[in-house]
Each structure stands twice: as C-alpha cells, then as structure tokens.
Residue frames as a rotation matrix with the C-alpha (Angstrom) as fourth column:
UNK 1
0.578 0.816 0.000 0.00
0.816 -0.578 0.000 0.00
0.000 0.000 -1.000 0.00
UNK 2
-0.622 -0.708 0.336 1.00
0.701 -0.694 -0.164 3.61
0.349 0.134 0.928 -0.53
UNK 3
-0.674 0.375 -0.636 -0.27
0.255 -0.690 -0.677 6.89
-0.693 -0.619 0.370 0.94
UNK 4
-0.563 0.552 -0.615 -3.62
-0.769 -0.623 0.145 7.82
-0.303 0.555 0.775 -0.59
UNK 5
-0.875 0.265 -0.404 -4.83
0.020 0.855 0.517 4.26
0.483 0.445 -0.754 -1.16
UNK 6
-0.005 0.935 0.356 -8.50
-0.885 -0.170 0.434 3.65
0.466 -0.313 0.828 -0.43
UNK 7
-0.869 -0.345 -0.354 -8.98
-0.133 0.852 -0.506 1.06
0.476 -0.393 -0.787 2.29
UNK 8
0.437 0.898 -0.047 -11.63
-0.275 0.183 0.944 -0.75
0.856 -0.399 0.327 4.30
UNK 9
-0.326 -0.530 0.783 -10.95
-0.907 -0.060 -0.418 -1.09
0.268 -0.846 -0.460 8.01
UNK 10
-0.114 0.167 -0.979 -10.79
-0.017 0.985 0.170 -4.71
0.993 0.036 -0.109 9.16
UNK 11
0.427 0.336 0.840 -12.43
-0.821 -0.246 0.516 -5.07
0.379 -0.909 0.171 12.56
UNK 12
0.641 -0.267 0.720 -10.36
-0.471 0.604 0.643 -7.28
-0.606 -0.751 0.261 14.89
UNK 13
0.610 -0.492 -0.621 -7.43
-0.549 0.303 -0.779 -8.00
0.572 0.816 -0.085 12.54
UNK 14
0.893 -0.362 -0.269 -5.05
0.449 0.771 0.452 -10.76
0.044 -0.525 0.850 13.61
UNK 15
0.639 -0.718 -0.276 -1.57
-0.314 -0.571 0.758 -9.85
-0.702 -0.398 -0.591 14.83
UNK 16
0.746 -0.311 -0.589 0.06
-0.577 0.140 -0.805 -12.11
0.333 0.940 -0.075 12.23
UNK 17
-0.210 -0.963 -0.168 2.58
-0.670 0.267 -0.693 -13.75
0.712 -0.033 -0.701 14.54
UNK 18
-0.187 0.160 0.969 0.75
-0.887 0.397 -0.236 -15.73
-0.423 -0.904 0.067 17.26
UNK 19
-0.853 -0.190 0.486 0.13
-0.066 0.963 0.262 -19.47
-0.518 0.191 -0.834 16.88
UNK 20
0.069 0.962 0.265 -3.50
0.438 0.210 -0.874 -18.93
-0.896 0.177 -0.407 15.82
UNK 21
0.573 0.101 -0.813 -2.59
-0.528 -0.713 -0.461 -16.41
-0.626 0.694 -0.356 13.11
UNK 22
-0.389 -0.853 -0.348 0.30
-0.850 0.188 0.491 -18.54
-0.354 0.488 -0.798 11.81
UNK 23
-0.872 0.093 0.480 -1.97
0.157 0.983 0.094 -21.58
-0.463 0.158 -0.872 11.45
UNK 24
-0.842 0.475 0.254 -4.71
0.224 -0.119 0.967 -19.79
0.490 0.872 -0.006 9.51
UNK 25
0.074 0.898 -0.433 -7.07
0.918 0.108 0.382 -18.75
0.390 -0.426 -0.817 12.32
UNK 26
-0.793 -0.482 0.373 -6.61
0.340 -0.857 -0.387 -14.96
0.506 -0.180 0.844 12.62
UNK 27
0.023 0.887 0.461 -10.20
-0.262 -0.440 0.859 -14.54
0.965 -0.140 0.222 13.84
UNK 28
0.905 0.235 -0.356 -9.11
0.249 0.388 0.888 -16.26
0.346 -0.891 0.292 17.08
UNK 29
0.081 -0.937 0.339 -5.87
0.071 -0.334 -0.940 -14.31
0.994 0.100 0.040 17.47
UNK 30
0.312 -0.002 -0.950 -4.48
0.891 0.349 0.292 -14.70
0.331 -0.937 0.110 21.00
UNK 31
-0.721 -0.639 -0.268 -3.19
0.690 -0.695 -0.201 -11.11
-0.057 -0.330 0.942 21.01
UNK 32
-0.251 0.722 0.644 -6.62
0.217 -0.607 0.765 -9.54
0.943 0.332 -0.004 20.57
UNK 33
-0.519 0.117 -0.847 -7.21
0.846 -0.068 -0.528 -7.49
-0.119 -0.991 -0.064 23.70
UNK 34
0.420 0.802 0.424 -10.10
0.837 -0.523 0.161 -5.06
0.351 0.287 -0.891 23.76
UNK 35
0.962 0.062 -0.266 -8.87
0.167 -0.905 0.392 -1.47
-0.216 -0.422 -0.881 23.87
UNK 36
0.227 -0.961 -0.158 -5.27
-0.308 -0.224 0.925 -2.09
-0.924 -0.162 -0.347 22.81
UNK 37
0.371 -0.275 -0.887 -3.23
-0.909 0.089 -0.408 -2.64
0.191 0.957 -0.217 19.67
UNK 38
0.839 0.006 -0.545 -1.87
-0.036 0.998 -0.044 -6.20
0.543 0.057 0.838 19.18
UNK 39
-0.131 -0.973 -0.192 1.48
0.326 0.140 -0.935 -5.21
0.936 -0.185 0.298 20.72
UNK 40
0.018 0.225 -0.974 -0.26
0.990 0.132 0.049 -4.01
0.140 -0.965 -0.220 23.89
UNK 41
-0.864 -0.395 -0.311 0.15
0.435 -0.897 -0.070 -0.30
-0.251 -0.196 0.948 23.20
UNK 42
0.438 0.897 -0.061 -2.35
0.715 -0.388 -0.582 2.48
-0.545 0.211 -0.811 22.58
UNK 43
-0.478 -0.643 0.599 -1.67
0.878 -0.378 0.295 4.95
0.036 0.667 0.744 19.75
UNK 44
0.030 0.582 0.813 -4.28
0.352 -0.767 0.537 7.56
0.936 0.270 -0.228 20.62
UNK 45
-0.436 -0.150 -0.887 -4.28
0.899 -0.115 -0.423 10.03
-0.039 -0.982 0.185 23.49
UNK 46
0.381 0.527 0.760 -5.93
0.405 -0.834 0.375 13.21
0.831 0.165 -0.531 24.72
UNK 47
0.571 -0.255 0.781 -3.98
-0.628 -0.748 0.215 15.62
0.529 -0.613 -0.587 26.93
UNK 48
-0.432 -0.888 0.160 -1.52
-0.828 0.320 -0.461 12.83
0.358 -0.331 -0.873 27.69
UNK 49
-0.198 0.439 0.877 -4.19
-0.625 0.632 -0.458 10.33
-0.755 -0.639 0.149 28.70
UNK 50
-0.973 -0.222 0.065 -4.37
-0.108 0.684 0.721 7.10
-0.205 0.695 -0.689 26.67
UNK 51
0.036 0.975 -0.218 -7.50
-0.925 -0.050 -0.377 6.52
-0.379 0.215 0.900 24.61
UNK 52
-0.495 -0.224 0.839 -8.25
-0.143 0.974 0.175 2.83
-0.857 -0.034 -0.515 24.12
UNK 53
-0.763 0.101 -0.639 -9.06
-0.645 -0.045 0.763 1.39
0.048 0.994 0.099 20.71
UNK 54
0.177 0.872 0.456 -12.48
-0.618 0.459 -0.638 -0.11
-0.766 -0.169 0.621 20.10
UNK 55
0.778 0.189 0.600 -11.87
0.191 0.838 -0.512 -3.36
-0.599 0.512 0.615 18.17
UNK 56
-0.161 -0.962 0.220 -8.40
0.694 0.048 0.718 -2.17
-0.701 0.268 0.660 17.04
UNK 57
-0.289 0.081 0.954 -10.10
0.915 -0.270 0.300 0.42
0.282 0.959 0.004 14.85
UNK 58
-0.320 0.228 -0.919 -11.91
0.567 -0.731 -0.379 3.23
-0.759 -0.643 0.105 16.71
UNK 59
-0.714 -0.026 0.700 -13.68
0.689 -0.206 0.695 4.23
0.126 0.978 0.165 13.52
UNK 60
0.516 0.855 -0.046 -16.07
0.850 -0.505 0.148 6.70
0.104 -0.116 -0.988 15.15
UNK 61
0.184 -0.553 -0.813 -13.20
0.320 -0.748 0.581 9.17
-0.929 -0.367 0.039 14.91
UNK 62
0.822 0.086 -0.563 -12.18
-0.423 -0.569 -0.705 11.47
-0.381 0.818 -0.431 12.07
UNK 63
0.120 -0.844 -0.523 -8.74
-0.810 0.221 -0.543 9.82
0.574 0.489 -0.657 11.94
UNK 64
0.931 0.172 0.322 -7.78
-0.332 0.764 0.553 6.31
-0.152 -0.622 0.768 13.03
UNK 65
-0.186 -0.976 -0.109 -4.57
-0.981 0.191 -0.035 4.40
0.055 0.101 -0.993 13.65
UNK 66
0.848 0.465 0.254 -4.70
-0.468 0.882 -0.051 0.72
-0.248 -0.076 0.966 12.70
UNK 67
-0.056 -0.841 0.537 -2.24
-0.119 0.540 0.833 -2.08
-0.991 -0.017 -0.130 12.15
UNK 68
-0.689 -0.258 -0.678 -1.24
-0.676 -0.110 0.729 -2.88
-0.263 0.960 -0.098 8.56
UNK 69
-0.933 0.360 -0.019 -3.44
0.336 0.888 0.313 -5.99
0.130 0.285 -0.950 8.66
UNK 70
-0.310 0.847 -0.432 -6.30
0.598 -0.180 -0.781 -3.72
-0.739 -0.501 -0.451 9.71
UNK 71
0.027 0.281 -0.959 -6.31
-0.551 -0.796 -0.249 -1.77
-0.834 0.535 0.134 6.43
UNK 72
-0.119 0.038 0.992 -7.53
0.591 0.806 0.040 -3.70
-0.798 0.591 -0.118 3.37
UNK 73
-0.769 -0.250 -0.588 -6.81
-0.256 -0.723 0.642 -1.97
-0.586 0.644 0.492 0.04
UNK 74
0.152 0.854 0.498 -9.79
0.547 0.347 -0.762 -1.55
-0.823 0.388 -0.415 -2.30
UNK 75
-0.152 -0.128 0.980 -10.30
0.973 -0.195 0.125 -0.13
0.175 0.972 0.154 -5.80
UNK 76
-0.887 -0.283 -0.366 -9.93
0.357 -0.921 -0.154 3.63
-0.293 -0.267 0.918 -6.05
UNK 77
-0.780 0.616 0.106 -13.25
-0.292 -0.509 0.809 3.98
0.553 0.601 0.577 -7.88
UNK 78
-0.250 0.699 -0.670 -15.28
0.785 0.552 0.282 2.39
0.567 -0.455 -0.686 -5.05
UNK 79
0.141 0.354 0.924 -17.34
-0.201 -0.904 0.377 5.18
0.969 -0.239 -0.056 -3.37
UNK 80
-0.797 -0.595 -0.101 -16.09
-0.020 0.192 -0.981 5.46
0.603 -0.780 -0.165 0.21
UNK 81
-0.483 0.683 0.548 -19.55
-0.874 -0.334 -0.354 6.14
-0.059 -0.650 0.758 1.63
UNK 82
0.664 0.649 -0.371 -20.49
-0.672 0.736 0.085 2.65
0.328 0.193 0.925 0.45
UNK 83
0.024 -0.761 -0.648 -17.18
-0.087 0.645 -0.760 0.95
0.996 0.075 -0.050 1.09
UNK 84
-0.617 -0.310 0.724 -17.38
-0.684 -0.244 -0.687 1.86
0.390 -0.919 -0.062 4.77
UNK 85
0.359 0.850 0.385 -20.34
-0.932 0.350 0.097 -0.52
-0.052 -0.393 0.918 5.16
UNK 86
0.567 -0.143 -0.811 -18.37
-0.325 0.866 -0.380 -3.51
0.757 0.479 0.444 3.91
UNK 87
-0.393 -0.907 0.150 -15.81
-0.488 0.068 -0.870 -3.49
0.779 -0.415 -0.470 6.71
UNK 88
-0.897 0.088 0.434 -18.28
-0.374 0.374 -0.849 -4.73
-0.237 -0.923 -0.303 9.30
UNK 89
-0.128 0.979 0.159 -22.01
-0.679 0.030 -0.733 -4.89
-0.723 -0.202 0.661 8.51
UNK 90
0.463 0.325 -0.824 -21.85
-0.872 0.333 -0.359 -6.56
0.158 0.885 0.438 5.10
UNK 91
-0.328 -0.695 -0.640 -19.11
-0.542 0.694 -0.475 -9.07
0.774 0.191 -0.604 5.86
UNK 92
-0.835 0.067 0.546 -20.57
-0.492 0.352 -0.796 -9.98
-0.246 -0.934 -0.261 9.26
UNK 93
0.147 0.984 0.102 -24.03
-0.732 0.177 -0.658 -10.69
-0.665 0.023 0.746 7.82
UNK 94
0.450 -0.032 -0.892 -22.71
-0.804 0.419 -0.421 -12.53
0.388 0.907 0.163 4.76
UNK 95
-0.571 -0.780 -0.255 -20.26
-0.557 0.597 -0.577 -14.64
0.602 -0.187 -0.776 6.76
UNK 96
-0.577 0.422 0.699 -22.90
-0.633 0.310 -0.710 -15.60
-0.516 -0.852 0.089 9.32
UNK 97
0.497 0.859 -0.123 -25.16
-0.709 0.321 -0.628 -16.94
-0.500 0.399 0.769 6.56
UNK 98
0.740 -0.171 -0.650 -22.64
-0.522 0.463 -0.716 -18.56
0.424 0.870 0.253 4.21
UNK 99
-0.191 -0.949 -0.252 -19.63
-0.453 0.313 -0.835 -19.46
0.871 -0.045 -0.489 6.39
UNK 100
-0.793 -0.095 0.602 -21.07
-0.608 0.189 -0.771 -20.13
-0.040 -0.977 -0.208 9.85
UNK 101
-0.068 0.872 0.485 -24.66
-0.573 0.364 -0.735 -21.34
-0.817 -0.328 0.475 9.40
UNK 102
-0.956 -0.292 -0.027 -24.28
-0.166 0.466 0.869 -22.47
-0.241 0.835 -0.494 5.76
UNK 103
-0.142 0.988 -0.061 -27.93
-0.451 -0.119 -0.884 -21.70
-0.881 -0.098 0.463 5.00
UNK 104
-0.808 -0.104 0.580 -29.36
0.343 0.718 0.606 -24.12
-0.480 0.688 -0.544 2.44
UNK 105
-0.832 0.536 -0.145 -31.83
-0.439 -0.476 0.762 -23.37
0.340 0.698 0.631 -0.39
UNK 106
-0.172 0.898 -0.405 -35.49
-0.030 0.406 0.914 -23.84
0.985 0.169 -0.042 0.50
UNK 107
-0.416 -0.050 -0.908 -35.02
0.839 0.365 -0.404 -23.38
0.351 -0.930 -0.110 4.24
UNK 108
0.677 0.670 0.305 -36.50
0.425 -0.694 0.581 -20.93
0.601 -0.264 -0.754 6.76
UNK 109
-0.478 -0.876 -0.063 -34.53
0.683 -0.326 -0.653 -18.18
0.552 -0.355 0.755 8.49
UNK 110
0.753 0.593 -0.284 -35.29
0.642 -0.568 0.515 -15.88
0.144 -0.570 -0.809 11.42
UNK 111
-0.406 -0.830 0.383 -33.43
0.610 -0.558 -0.563 -12.56
0.681 0.005 0.732 11.77
UNK 112
0.572 0.510 -0.642 -33.89
0.819 -0.387 0.423 -10.67
-0.032 -0.768 -0.639 15.03
UNK 113
0.197 -0.454 -0.869 -32.88
0.219 -0.843 0.491 -7.05
-0.956 -0.287 -0.067 14.42
UNK 114
0.566 0.080 0.821 -32.90
0.822 0.021 -0.569 -5.17
-0.063 0.997 -0.054 11.12
UNK 115
0.671 -0.468 -0.575 -29.96
-0.220 -0.867 0.448 -2.84
-0.708 -0.174 -0.685 11.66
UNK 116
0.235 -0.669 -0.705 -26.71
-0.960 -0.275 -0.059 -2.82
-0.154 0.690 -0.707 9.69
UNK 117
-0.807 -0.549 0.216 -25.77
-0.528 0.836 0.151 -6.44
-0.263 0.008 -0.965 10.37
UNK 118
-0.291 0.782 0.551 -29.34
0.075 0.593 -0.802 -7.75
-0.954 -0.192 -0.231 10.33
UNK 119
0.584 0.511 -0.631 -30.11
-0.538 -0.339 -0.772 -6.26
-0.608 0.790 0.077 6.91
UNK 120
-0.124 -0.724 -0.678 -27.04
-0.983 0.180 -0.013 -7.99
0.132 0.665 -0.735 5.51
UNK 121
-0.789 0.022 0.614 -28.11
-0.184 0.945 -0.271 -11.29
-0.586 -0.327 -0.742 7.06
UNK 122
0.226 0.972 0.064 -31.47
-0.106 0.090 -0.990 -10.81
-0.968 0.217 0.123 5.33
UNK 123
0.580 0.010 -0.815 -30.03
-0.789 -0.242 -0.565 -10.12
-0.203 0.970 -0.133 1.89
UNK 124
-0.565 -0.812 -0.148 -27.50
-0.825 0.559 0.081 -12.94
0.017 0.167 -0.986 2.29
UNK 125
-0.511 0.483 0.711 -30.28
-0.062 0.804 -0.591 -15.36
-0.857 -0.346 -0.381 3.25
UNK 126
0.608 0.726 -0.321 -32.11
-0.338 -0.129 -0.932 -14.29
-0.718 0.675 0.166 0.10
UNK 127
0.125 -0.671 -0.731 -28.93
-0.988 -0.020 -0.150 -14.90
0.086 0.741 -0.666 -1.92
UNK 128
-0.823 -0.439 0.362 -28.71
-0.508 0.853 -0.120 -18.36
-0.256 -0.283 -0.925 -0.30
UNK 129
-0.559 0.691 -0.459 -32.25
-0.374 0.283 0.883 -19.04
0.740 0.665 0.100 -1.66
UNK 130
-0.907 0.397 -0.142 -33.94
0.291 0.347 -0.891 -19.37
-0.304 -0.850 -0.430 1.73
UNK 131
-0.562 0.748 0.353 -37.66
0.491 -0.042 0.870 -19.39
0.665 0.663 -0.344 0.97
UNK 132
0.669 0.735 -0.105 -38.95
0.514 -0.357 0.780 -18.08
0.536 -0.576 -0.617 4.31
UNK 133
-0.560 -0.828 0.044 -37.12
0.589 -0.435 -0.681 -15.11
0.583 -0.355 0.731 5.83
UNK 134
0.582 0.786 -0.209 -38.81
0.649 -0.294 0.702 -13.83
0.490 -0.544 -0.681 8.98
UNK 135
-0.540 -0.755 0.371 -37.58
0.380 -0.612 -0.693 -10.57
0.751 -0.234 0.618 10.50
UNK 136
0.501 0.631 -0.592 -38.42
0.821 -0.131 0.555 -9.34
0.273 -0.765 -0.584 14.00
UNK 137
-0.746 -0.659 0.098 -37.78
0.574 -0.710 -0.408 -5.75
0.338 -0.248 0.908 15.05
UNK 138
-0.074 0.694 -0.716 -39.58
0.777 -0.410 -0.478 -2.75
-0.626 -0.592 -0.508 16.52
UNK 139
-0.068 0.144 -0.987 -41.13
-0.210 -0.969 -0.127 -0.12
-0.975 0.198 0.096 14.25
UNK 140
0.743 0.513 0.431 -42.47
0.294 0.329 -0.898 -0.07
-0.602 0.793 0.094 10.71
UNK 141
0.673 -0.541 -0.504 -39.50
-0.726 -0.614 -0.310 1.87
-0.142 0.574 -0.806 9.32
UNK 142
-0.385 -0.872 0.303 -37.07
-0.795 0.480 0.370 -0.96
-0.468 -0.098 -0.878 10.07
UNK 143
-0.129 0.405 0.905 -39.52
0.144 0.911 -0.387 -3.63
-0.981 0.080 -0.176 9.01
UNK 144
0.882 0.413 -0.229 -40.16
-0.123 -0.266 -0.956 -1.88
-0.456 0.871 -0.184 5.69
UNK 145
0.238 -0.888 -0.394 -36.41
-0.970 -0.240 -0.046 -1.76
-0.054 0.393 -0.918 5.06
UNK 146
-0.432 -0.354 0.829 -36.18
-0.427 0.890 0.158 -5.46
-0.794 -0.286 -0.536 5.94
UNK 147
0.471 0.682 0.560 -38.76
0.254 0.503 -0.826 -6.25
-0.845 0.531 0.064 3.26
UNK 148
0.811 -0.240 -0.533 -36.74
-0.569 -0.535 -0.625 -4.21
-0.135 0.810 -0.570 0.74
UNK 149
-0.191 -0.981 0.018 -33.71
-0.973 0.192 0.129 -6.39
-0.130 0.007 -0.991 1.56
UNK 150
-0.555 -0.038 -0.831 -35.59
-0.493 0.820 0.292 -9.67
0.670 0.572 -0.473 1.09
UNK 151
-0.867 0.294 0.403 -37.70
-0.270 0.403 -0.875 -10.46
-0.420 -0.867 -0.270 4.16
UNK 152
-0.725 0.669 -0.166 -40.74
0.166 0.403 0.900 -12.55
0.669 0.625 -0.402 3.28
UNK 153
0.442 0.833 -0.333 -42.44
0.600 0.001 0.800 -11.93
0.667 -0.553 -0.499 6.65
UNK 154
-0.628 -0.611 0.482 -41.98
0.006 -0.623 -0.782 -9.21
0.778 -0.488 0.395 9.30
UNK 155
0.319 0.664 -0.676 -43.13
0.771 0.233 0.592 -9.06
0.551 -0.710 -0.438 12.91
UNK 156
-0.005 -0.245 0.969 -43.24
-0.350 -0.908 -0.232 -5.93
0.937 -0.341 -0.082 15.08
UNK 157
-0.302 -0.235 -0.924 -41.97
0.620 0.688 -0.377 -6.97
0.724 -0.687 -0.062 18.51
UNK 158
-0.655 0.072 0.752 -43.48
-0.412 -0.868 -0.276 -3.95
0.633 -0.491 0.599 20.26
UNK 159
0.336 0.932 0.139 -46.25
-0.695 0.145 0.704 -6.18
0.636 -0.333 0.696 21.56
UNK 160
0.352 -0.264 0.898 -43.89
-0.812 0.390 0.433 -8.48
-0.465 -0.882 -0.077 23.44
UNK 161
-0.470 -0.604 0.644 -42.78
-0.298 0.795 0.528 -12.08
-0.831 0.057 -0.554 22.93
UNK 162
0.323 0.577 -0.750 -43.34
-0.894 -0.074 -0.441 -13.26
-0.310 0.814 0.492 19.35
UNK 163
-0.698 -0.653 0.294 -41.85
-0.556 0.753 0.351 -16.77
-0.450 0.082 -0.889 19.44
UNK 164
-0.249 0.680 0.689 -45.19
0.310 0.730 -0.609 -18.42
-0.918 0.062 -0.393 18.70
UNK 165
0.686 0.453 -0.569 -45.77
-0.327 -0.507 -0.798 -16.10
-0.650 0.733 -0.200 15.72
UNK 166
-0.132 -0.839 -0.529 -42.38
-0.969 -0.003 0.246 -17.07
-0.208 0.545 -0.812 14.32
UNK 167
-0.763 -0.161 0.626 -43.07
-0.180 0.983 0.035 -20.78
-0.621 -0.086 -0.779 14.79
UNK 168
0.237 0.938 0.252 -46.45
0.188 0.210 -0.959 -20.47
-0.953 0.275 -0.127 13.10
UNK 169
0.622 -0.062 -0.781 -44.87
-0.685 -0.526 -0.504 -18.81
-0.380 0.848 -0.370 10.06
UNK 170
-0.382 -0.856 -0.348 -42.31
-0.922 0.381 0.075 -21.61
0.068 0.349 -0.935 9.94
UNK 171
-0.195 0.375 -0.906 -44.80
-0.390 0.818 0.423 -24.47
0.900 0.436 -0.014 9.87
UNK 172
0.754 0.631 0.181 -45.33
-0.363 0.171 0.916 -24.70
0.547 -0.756 0.359 13.62
UNK 173
0.763 -0.487 -0.424 -41.97
0.619 0.739 0.265 -26.22
0.184 -0.464 0.866 14.54
UNK 174
0.538 -0.617 -0.574 -39.68
0.032 -0.665 0.746 -23.22
-0.842 -0.420 -0.338 14.31
UNK 175
0.790 -0.273 -0.549 -37.17
-0.613 -0.395 -0.684 -21.98
-0.030 0.877 -0.479 11.75
UNK 176
0.820 -0.554 -0.144 -34.20
0.464 0.790 -0.401 -23.87
0.336 0.262 0.905 10.33
UNK 177
-0.305 -0.952 0.006 -31.74
0.838 -0.271 -0.473 -21.04
0.452 -0.139 0.881 11.12
UNK 178
0.809 0.547 -0.214 -31.87
0.580 -0.684 0.443 -18.17
0.096 -0.482 -0.871 13.60
UNK 179
-0.293 -0.888 0.355 -29.71
0.748 -0.444 -0.493 -15.02
0.595 0.121 0.794 13.60
UNK 180
0.635 0.421 -0.648 -29.69
0.753 -0.522 0.399 -12.58
-0.170 -0.742 -0.649 16.51
UNK 181
-0.216 -0.716 0.664 -28.38
0.811 -0.511 -0.287 -9.11
0.544 0.476 0.691 15.51
UNK 182
0.626 0.455 0.634 -29.39
-0.010 -0.808 0.589 -7.01
0.780 -0.375 -0.501 18.50
UNK 183
-0.335 -0.834 -0.440 -27.22
0.365 0.316 -0.876 -8.42
0.869 -0.453 0.198 21.32
UNK 184
-0.223 0.301 0.927 -29.48
-0.884 -0.463 -0.063 -7.94
0.410 -0.833 0.370 24.31
UNK 185
-0.892 -0.146 0.428 -30.08
-0.361 0.799 -0.480 -10.68
-0.272 -0.583 -0.766 26.89
UNK 186
-0.032 0.976 0.216 -33.80
-0.384 0.187 -0.904 -10.83
-0.923 -0.112 0.369 26.00
UNK 187
0.576 0.281 -0.767 -33.27
-0.808 0.052 -0.588 -11.27
-0.126 0.958 0.257 22.27
UNK 188
-0.463 -0.807 -0.367 -30.44
-0.814 0.551 -0.183 -13.76
0.350 0.214 -0.912 22.68
UNK 189
-0.812 0.177 0.556 -32.63
-0.271 0.730 -0.628 -15.98
-0.517 -0.660 -0.545 24.88
UNK 190
0.149 0.975 -0.165 -35.62
-0.607 -0.041 -0.793 -15.82
-0.780 0.218 0.586 22.51
UNK 191
-0.832 -0.543 0.115 -35.01
-0.293 0.606 0.739 -19.00
-0.471 0.581 -0.663 20.53
UNK 192
0.263 0.949 -0.173 -37.32
-0.676 0.053 -0.735 -19.96
-0.689 0.310 0.656 17.71
UNK 193
-0.383 -0.481 -0.788 -35.34
-0.900 0.386 0.202 -22.65
0.207 0.787 -0.581 15.93
UNK 194
0.701 0.682 -0.210 -36.66
-0.649 0.732 0.210 -26.14
0.297 -0.011 0.955 15.38
UNK 195
0.508 -0.491 0.708 -35.07
-0.332 0.647 0.687 -29.30
-0.795 -0.584 0.166 16.77
UNK 196
0.193 -0.546 0.815 -32.15
0.702 0.658 0.274 -30.40
-0.686 0.519 0.510 14.62
UNK 197
0.972 0.222 0.076 -31.91
0.217 -0.723 -0.656 -26.96
-0.091 0.654 -0.751 13.00
UNK 198
0.345 -0.870 0.352 -28.79
0.536 -0.125 -0.835 -25.20
0.770 0.477 0.424 11.76
UNK 199
-0.214 -0.437 -0.873 -28.70
0.976 -0.065 -0.207 -23.38
0.034 -0.897 0.441 15.07
UNK 200
0.873 0.467 -0.145 -28.72
0.488 -0.846 0.213 -19.88
-0.023 -0.257 -0.966 16.47
UNK 201
-0.086 -0.954 0.287 -25.99
0.932 -0.179 -0.315 -17.43
0.352 0.241 0.904 15.36
C-alpha cells in the first residue's frame, strides 16, 4: 500500500505472529485485547491520557490508527460512503449466513434485528435461496427496510414475545436457522429454531 490508497478497516485483525494467526485462524488471534493494539500499546491520546481502541479500529473518529493488517486496500473507484459498510455490517451478515450457518436453499430463516448487520443477514439469506425469511424488530420503518432487503415476513416486537408467531410462520416447529443481531439478553434468549436446525448465530 502507498499513501492515498483507499482502504476498508478490518475489525479485529489478527496480529500475524501468534500461533493462531500462523496456522490460519486470525479470527481467534491470541493477542486480541479489547482497547489495545496487538502489541499491547495504545496509539491515541488526549492531553496525555491514553484513549483505548475499540476493536483495534476506533472508527467513530475522524482519523484512526490501525495495524497494517487492519487496512484492506480496495479499488480507487469504489465510493467510500459505500465501502465503509463492507468493513463490518456486510461481511458480518454474509459470513454468518454462508460461512457459519451455511444456509441451504429452500429453508427458513429468522433474523432478530434489522440494523446494519441484520439487513445484511437478510439479503444474504435471500442470496442463499432461503424461501422463508422472517424478521423481527420494533417499528415499521425498520420492518419496511427489511422487506426491501428480502424479508418474506416481518413481525413488530413492540407487543412483546413473538416466538409463537415465528413458529407459526415456519410451519409450527420453528425456523431452520436463527440469527440474533441485537445483542441484548432478552433477544439472545428468545429461541425460535426447530429441533435439529442449523442453530442460532
């Protein structure tokens, strides 16, 4: 890379030298420590006080300091206001569907949360040819956007627990795959997958 290159920031990049990184598992890097660079240092400060790095990136700032493995070069003609979405939301949703759950054609999927990651789970499930894609969130604005991204059914969770509604839409037994993209204790515990399903991601 050279100065001026367009890049996408890689959230939680591997250090490149630990045993996990050297054997092809950088996502489980043993040097990942929340708030610090892989070498244990912090590169940001304010009035002499260290500022810790969120996920090695701290991208809610105007300028960021990342490791070389944390900057992935992209084409210069890629609009940066779109490229910024790829670094986390798009890749997280896509990877959850295709690499972790391995969603199969003709199956049913539940997505809890239609934010940045959830919308990308939805469109990835549609790409995987899931035939039933149920999305649960609060508010018609998010649910409308979910339908634009490929949801076949939407449920507004404002009224409380909707597990039985999800199961009914999935033939009464629950969905084949469930994806939780909110990260609250209540939504994580709200399982709607059927027995022997692909699981809950």
